C-alpha positions as CSV (number, residue, x, y, z in Angstrom):
1,X,15.0,34.4,-29.0
2,X,15.6,31.2,-27.0
3,X,12.9,30.2,-24.6
4,X,13.7,30.9,-21.0
5,X,12.7,28.3,-18.4
6,X,11.4,29.4,-15.0
7,X,12.3,27.8,-11.7
8,X,11.3,29.7,-8.6
9,X,13.6,27.8,-6.1
10,X,16.8,29.1,-7.7
11,X,15.6,31.8,-10.2
12,X,16.0,34.8,-8.0
13,X,18.9,35.9,-5.7
14,X,16.6,36.1,-2.7
15,X,15.3,32.6,-3.2
16,X,18.8,31.1,-3.6
17,X,20.1,32.8,-0.4
18,X,17.3,31.0,1.6
19,X,18.8,27.6,0.7
20,X,21.3,25.9,3.0
21,X,25.0,25.9,2.1
22,X,26.0,22.4,0.9
23,X,28.3,20.7,-1.5
24,X,25.6,18.8,-3.4
25,X,24.0,21.0,-6.1
26,X,20.3,21.8,-5.8
27,X,18.2,20.6,-8.8
28,X,17.1,23.2,-11.3
29,X,15.1,23.3,-14.5
30,X,15.4,20.9,-17.5
31,X,16.6,23.0,-20.4
32,X,16.4,20.3,-23.1
33,X,16.4,16.6,-23.4
34,X,19.2,15.3,-21.2
35,X,20.3,18.8,-20.1
36,X,19.6,20.4,-16.7
37,X,20.8,23.5,-14.9
38,X,21.8,22.9,-11.2
39,X,22.8,25.4,-8.5
40,X,25.4,24.9,-5.7
41,X,24.9,27.1,-2.6
42,X,28.2,28.4,-1.2
43,X,29.0,30.8,1.6
44,X,30.0,33.4,-1.0
45,X,28.6,33.4,-4.6
46,X,27.0,30.1,-5.5
47,X,27.8,28.4,-8.7
48,X,25.8,27.3,-11.8
49,X,26.4,23.7,-12.8
50,X,25.3,21.9,-16.0
51,X,24.3,18.3,-16.0
52,X,24.1,16.7,-19.5
53,X,23.7,13.2,-21.0
54,X,26.5,11.9,-23.2
55,X,23.9,10.0,-25.2
56,X,25.1,6.6,-24.0
57,X,23.3,6.3,-20.6
58,X,25.7,8.3,-18.4
59,X,25.9,12.0,-17.5
60,X,28.7,14.5,-17.0
61,X,28.6,17.5,-14.7
62,X,30.5,20.8,-15.1
63,X,30.6,24.1,-13.2
64,X,30.1,26.9,-15.7
65,X,30.1,30.2,-13.7
66,X,29.4,31.9,-10.4
67,X,25.8,33.0,-9.6
68,X,25.0,36.6,-9.0
69,X,24.2,36.0,-5.3
70,X,26.3,38.8,-3.9
71,X,28.1,40.4,-6.9
72,X,26.5,41.8,-10.0
73,X,26.5,39.6,-13.2
74,X,29.1,40.5,-15.8
75,X,28.1,38.1,-18.6
76,X,31.3,36.1,-18.2
77,X,32.3,34.5,-14.9
78,X,29.3,35.8,-13.0
79,X,25.9,35.0,-14.5
80,X,22.2,35.5,-13.8
81,X,19.9,32.5,-13.8
82,X,18.7,33.1,-17.3
83,X,22.3,33.8,-18.6
84,X,23.4,30.5,-17.1
85,X,20.7,28.7,-19.1
86,X,22.1,29.9,-22.4
87,X,25.6,28.9,-21.5
88,X,24.5,25.6,-20.2
89,X,22.7,24.7,-23.4
90,X,25.6,25.7,-25.6
91,X,28.0,23.8,-23.4
92,X,25.8,20.7,-23.5
93,X,25.4,20.6,-27.3
94,X,28.9,21.7,-28.1
95,X,27.7,24.7,-30.2
96,X,30.6,26.4,-31.9
97,X,28.7,29.6,-32.6
98,X,29.2,32.6,-30.4
99,X,32.2,33.9,-28.5
100,X,31.2,32.2,-25.2
101,X,30.5,28.8,-26.8
102,X,32.9,26.1,-25.4
103,X,34.9,24.3,-28.1
104,X,34.4,20.6,-28.6
105,X,37.1,18.0,-29.4
106,X,35.8,18.1,-33.0
107,X,36.1,21.9,-33.0
108,X,39.6,21.7,-31.5
109,X,40.7,19.4,-34.3
110,X,39.2,21.8,-36.9
111,X,41.1,24.7,-35.4
112,X,44.3,22.6,-35.2
113,X,44.0,21.6,-38.9
114,X,43.5,25.2,-39.9
115,X,46.6,26.2,-37.8
116,X,48.7,23.4,-39.5
117,X,47.6,24.6,-43.0
118,X,48.4,28.2,-42.1
119,X,51.9,27.1,-41.0
120,X,52.3,25.0,-44.2
121,X,52.4,21.9,-42.0
122,X,50.8,18.5,-42.6
123,X,47.1,18.7,-41.8
124,X,47.0,14.9,-41.5
125,X,48.1,15.3,-37.9
126,X,44.7,16.8,-37.2
127,X,42.8,14.4,-39.4
128,X,44.3,11.2,-38.1
129,X,42.7,11.3,-34.6
130,X,39.2,11.5,-36.1
131,X,39.6,8.0,-37.6
132,X,39.9,6.6,-34.1
133,X,37.9,8.9,-31.9
134,X,34.4,7.9,-30.9
135,X,31.4,10.2,-31.8
136,X,30.9,10.8,-28.1
137,X,34.4,12.1,-27.6
138,X,34.3,14.2,-30.7
139,X,31.1,16.0,-29.6
140,X,32.3,16.5,-26.1
141,X,33.5,20.0,-25.0
142,X,37.2,20.1,-24.2
143,X,36.4,21.9,-21.0
144,X,34.7,18.7,-19.5
145,X,37.2,16.1,-20.7
146,X,38.5,13.8,-17.9
147,X,41.7,11.8,-17.7
148,X,39.8,8.6,-17.1
149,X,37.9,8.7,-20.3
150,X,40.9,9.7,-22.3
151,X,43.0,7.0,-20.8
152,X,40.3,4.4,-21.5
153,X,40.3,5.6,-25.2
154,X,44.1,5.5,-25.4
155,X,44.3,2.0,-23.9
156,X,41.6,0.7,-26.3
157,X,43.8,1.6,-29.2
158,X,46.4,-1.0,-28.2
159,X,44.3,-3.8,-29.8
160,X,44.6,-2.0,-33.1
161,X,48.1,-0.6,-33.2
162,X,51.6,-0.7,-31.7
163,X,52.3,1.3,-28.5
164,X,54.6,3.6,-30.4
165,X,51.8,4.4,-32.9
166,X,49.4,5.0,-30.0
167,X,51.9,7.5,-28.6
168,X,52.1,9.3,-31.9
169,X,48.4,9.4,-32.3
170,X,47.9,10.7,-28.7
171,X,50.5,13.4,-29.4
172,X,48.4,14.7,-32.3
173,X,45.3,14.9,-30.2
174,X,47.2,16.6,-27.3
175,X,48.5,19.2,-29.7
176,X,44.9,20.0,-30.8
177,X,43.7,20.2,-27.2
178,X,46.7,22.4,-26.2
179,X,45.9,24.8,-29.0
180,X,42.3,25.0,-27.8
181,X,43.4,25.7,-24.2
182,X,45.7,28.5,-25.4
183,X,42.8,30.2,-27.1
184,X,40.2,29.7,-24.3
185,X,41.2,30.6,-20.8
186,X,38.2,28.8,-19.4
187,X,39.8,25.4,-20.3
188,X,41.6,24.6,-17.1
189,X,41.6,20.8,-17.3
190,X,45.0,20.4,-19.1
191,X,45.8,17.6,-16.6
192,X,43.0,15.5,-18.3
193,X,45.1,14.9,-21.4
194,X,48.5,15.2,-19.6
195,X,47.5,12.2,-17.5
196,X,45.0,10.4,-19.7
197,X,47.1,10.6,-22.9
198,X,50.5,10.2,-21.3
199,X,53.0,8.3,-23.4
200,X,53.0,4.5,-23.0
201,X,56.3,3.1,-21.5
202,X,58.7,1.1,-23.5
203,X,57.1,2.3,-26.8
204,X,59.8,4.7,-28.0
205,X,61.7,2.1,-30.0
206,X,60.9,2.5,-33.7
207,X,60.5,-0.4,-36.1
208,X,63.9,0.2,-37.6
209,X,64.1,-3.0,-39.6
210,X,67.2,-3.3,-41.6
211,X,66.9,-5.2,-44.9
212,X,69.8,-6.8,-46.7
213,X,70.9,-5.4,-50.0
214,X,69.3,-8.3,-51.8
215,X,66.0,-7.8,-49.9
216,X,66.1,-4.1,-50.9
217,X,66.5,-5.1,-54.6
218,X,63.6,-7.5,-54.3
219,X,61.6,-4.8,-52.6
220,X,62.2,-2.4,-55.5
221,X,61.6,-5.1,-58.2
222,X,58.3,-6.0,-56.5
223,X,57.2,-2.4,-56.6
224,X,58.0,-2.1,-60.3
225,X,56.1,-5.4,-60.8
226,X,52.9,-3.9,-59.3
227,X,53.1,-0.4,-60.7
228,X,55.8,1.4,-62.7
229,X,55.1,4.8,-61.0
230,X,55.2,3.2,-57.5
231,X,58.4,1.4,-58.5
232,X,60.0,4.7,-59.5
233,X,59.2,6.2,-56.1
234,X,60.3,3.1,-54.2
235,X,63.5,2.9,-56.2
236,X,64.3,6.5,-55.3
237,X,63.6,5.9,-51.6
238,X,65.9,2.9,-51.6
239,X,68.8,4.8,-53.2
240,X,68.4,8.1,-51.4
241,X,67.1,6.9,-48.0
242,X,64.7,9.9,-48.0
243,X,61.4,9.9,-46.2
244,X,58.4,9.4,-48.5
245,X,57.0,12.8,-47.5
246,X,60.2,14.4,-48.8
247,X,60.4,12.5,-52.1
248,X,56.9,13.3,-53.2
249,X,57.6,17.0,-52.9
250,X,60.4,16.8,-55.4
251,X,59.9,18.9,-58.6
252,X,61.2,18.3,-62.1
253,X,63.7,21.1,-61.5
254,X,65.2,19.2,-58.6
255,X,66.6,16.5,-60.9
256,X,70.2,17.0,-62.1
257,X,71.0,14.4,-64.8
258,X,74.8,14.9,-64.9
259,X,76.2,12.0,-67.0
260,X,78.6,10.9,-64.2
261,X,77.4,12.5,-61.0
262,X,73.6,12.8,-61.1
263,X,71.8,14.0,-58.0
264,X,68.5,15.3,-56.5
265,X,67.9,18.5,-54.6
266,X,65.8,16.9,-51.9
267,X,63.3,19.0,-50.0
268,X,63.9,19.0,-46.2
269,X,61.4,17.4,-44.0
270,X,60.9,20.2,-41.5
271,X,60.8,17.8,-38.7
272,X,61.7,18.9,-35.2
273,X,58.8,21.3,-34.5
274,X,59.1,25.1,-34.3
275,X,57.2,27.7,-36.1
276,X,59.4,28.0,-39.2
277,X,58.4,24.8,-40.9
278,X,57.2,26.5,-44.0
279,X,60.7,28.0,-44.4
280,X,62.4,24.6,-43.8
281,X,60.2,22.8,-46.3
282,X,61.5,25.1,-49.1
283,X,65.1,24.3,-48.3
284,X,66.9,21.7,-50.3
285,X,70.0,19.5,-49.9
286,X,72.0,17.6,-52.5
287,X,71.6,13.8,-52.6
288,X,73.6,11.6,-55.1
289,X,71.7,9.0,-57.1
290,X,72.8,6.3,-59.6
291,X,73.1,6.9,-63.3
292,X,70.5,4.2,-63.9
293,X,67.9,5.9,-61.6
294,X,68.7,9.3,-63.1
295,X,67.8,7.9,-66.6
296,X,64.5,6.6,-65.3
297,X,63.6,9.9,-63.7
298,X,64.6,11.9,-66.8
299,X,62.3,9.7,-68.9
300,X,59.5,10.2,-66.4
301,X,60.0,14.0,-66.3
302,X,60.3,14.4,-70.1
303,X,58.1,17.1,-71.5
304,X,56.9,18.4,-68.1
305,X,57.6,21.9,-66.7
306,X,60.3,22.5,-64.0
307,X,57.6,23.2,-61.4
308,X,55.7,20.0,-62.0
309,X,55.9,17.2,-59.4
310,X,58.7,14.7,-60.3
311,X,56.6,11.8,-59.0
312,X,53.1,11.1,-60.2
313,X,50.7,8.2,-59.7
314,X,49.6,6.0,-62.6
315,X,46.5,8.3,-63.1
316,X,48.7,11.4,-63.4
317,X,47.8,12.7,-59.9
318,X,50.5,13.8,-57.5
319,X,51.0,11.5,-54.5
320,X,50.0,14.3,-52.0
321,X,51.2,15.0,-48.5
322,X,50.4,11.5,-47.3
323,X,51.4,9.0,-49.9
324,X,51.2,6.1,-47.5
325,X,47.4,6.4,-47.5
326,X,47.6,5.5,-51.2
327,X,50.3,2.9,-51.4
328,X,50.1,1.1,-48.0
329,X,48.2,-1.9,-49.3
330,X,50.6,-2.4,-52.2
331,X,53.6,-2.1,-49.9
332,X,52.1,-4.8,-47.7
333,X,51.9,-7.1,-50.7
334,X,55.5,-6.4,-51.6
335,X,56.7,-7.0,-48.1
336,X,54.8,-10.3,-48.0
337,X,56.2,-11.3,-51.3
338,X,59.8,-10.9,-50.1
339,X,59.1,-13.1,-47.1
340,X,58.8,-10.5,-44.4
341,X,55.9,-9.5,-42.1
342,X,54.0,-6.3,-43.0
343,X,53.4,-5.7,-39.3
344,X,57.1,-5.3,-38.8
345,X,58.5,-4.1,-42.2
346,X,57.3,-0.8,-43.7
347,X,58.5,1.4,-46.5
348,X,60.7,3.1,-43.9
349,X,62.9,0.0,-43.9
350,X,64.4,1.4,-47.1
351,X,65.5,4.5,-45.2
352,X,66.9,2.5,-42.2
353,X,68.7,0.2,-44.5
354,X,70.2,3.1,-46.5
355,X,71.6,4.7,-43.3
356,X,73.1,1.4,-42.0
357,X,74.5,0.6,-45.5
358,X,76.4,3.9,-45.5
359,X,77.7,3.5,-42.0
360,X,79.0,0.0,-42.7
361,X,80.7,1.4,-45.8
362,X,82.6,3.7,-43.5
363,X,80.9,6.9,-44.7
364,X,81.5,9.5,-41.9
365,X,78.5,9.7,-39.6
366,X,78.2,13.4,-40.1
367,X,77.9,12.9,-43.8
368,X,75.4,10.1,-43.4
369,X,73.3,12.4,-41.2
370,X,73.3,15.2,-43.7
371,X,72.4,12.9,-46.6
372,X,69.4,11.7,-44.7
373,X,68.3,15.0,-43.3
374,X,68.7,14.0,-39.7
375,X,71.2,14.6,-36.9
376,X,74.3,12.7,-35.7
377,X,72.7,12.4,-32.3
378,X,69.6,10.8,-33.8
379,X,71.7,8.3,-35.8
380,X,73.8,7.3,-32.7
381,X,70.7,6.9,-30.6
382,X,68.6,5.1,-33.1
383,X,71.0,2.9,-35.1
384,X,73.8,2.0,-32.7
385,X,72.5,-1.5,-31.9
386,X,71.7,-2.2,-35.5
387,X,75.1,-1.1,-36.5
388,X,76.6,-3.5,-34.0
389,X,74.4,-6.4,-35.2
390,X,75.2,-5.9,-38.8
391,X,79.0,-5.1,-38.6
392,X,80.3,-8.4,-37.4
393,X,82.7,-8.9,-40.3
394,X,84.1,-5.4,-40.0
395,X,84.5,-5.6,-36.2
396,X,86.2,-9.0,-36.4
397,X,89.1,-7.4,-38.3
398,X,90.0,-5.4,-35.3
399,X,89.9,-8.3,-32.8
400,X,93.1,-9.1,-31.0
401,X,94.4,-12.3,-32.4
402,X,96.2,-14.9,-30.2
403,X,99.7,-16.0,-31.3
404,X,99.7,-19.3,-33.0
405,X,100.9,-22.1,-30.7
406,X,104.3,-23.5,-31.3
407,X,104.3,-27.1,-32.5
408,X,106.9,-29.8,-31.9
409,X,108.3,-29.2,-35.4
410,X,108.2,-25.4,-35.1
411,X,111.3,-23.6,-33.8
412,X,111.1,-20.0,-32.7
413,X,113.6,-17.8,-34.4
414,X,116.0,-15.8,-32.2
415,X,116.4,-12.2,-33.3
């Protein structure tokens, strides 16, 4: 049984009611190193307050429950002096054991990861924030998070990544905190992440770099030069315009090696939210490929069962849900080799280039959207300016041409 600490000034109801009503809490007992229980005297029930060190020289203070000054304790929102001690210690150390224990940021990410897995969604969205969160924030109970500390963390990320990437990372953390708040009604500080992790302005423009056809060919050749297995994946991305996360889920059975019209049954991405992601990820749509790529894929799939992954790494291991974690350094080398900046050009440039290439070839926008598992609205919103920039030759054909001036030796014919 946990040791109870005595403190006559606030231990009993009668002693507390002798204190003057004031906003500043009265000091109470030290419960552990850096953890104290305080008491605030009110005109009605007073309140128990925990004061705890964050381990870095500063303290945070949080109200945990009402005191049983006038009403009887119920073990939840009205606590006795000794019950308040137990809750205060659990809150301070972020203990995840027990129904009343407040969840920490670390625990919220664990729960979010479990939820993503249960919905057959990518657990990386719960794992990614851990790479950048400090140990102090990870250990902190969600219930005591403030907008100031979250905003300071968000702004500190700008020295490491682009504003659009910061926004995506903050979105992942917000989703974990929202889930924690839905499961624990005591978490009432939603404004902390609504304000502290608010999206940065002017950061919505994606790095939709468009490569010329020759640059795409060099990109694919560079991938084959580094690793045949990577080359096969990059080649497929360049021709289909699929997202990497889609391509790596292809199975051998998804390859149709028709001699004239080969194609792939591409898994859908399940983007766009909702609770039916698992169902979406099992859906397929047909994407045409070249005869040359089909031959390479057929050779790679030779002798393997229909249910086996179509793409494997050199060591025979599947690429997994986050192939970028494996190939990102190699892609940077390829981008540098073709004379582009890895900070601007990513493997997604192959997708952007595929979309623009089809649009400039007068493929109907609805068909382009279907072949790339996106919407007409998304293409119009995202690629309009790139289409304008890369369609000079086509648009010039429709310009109104001025009549040629009549020279001295030119006579107009009368009809």
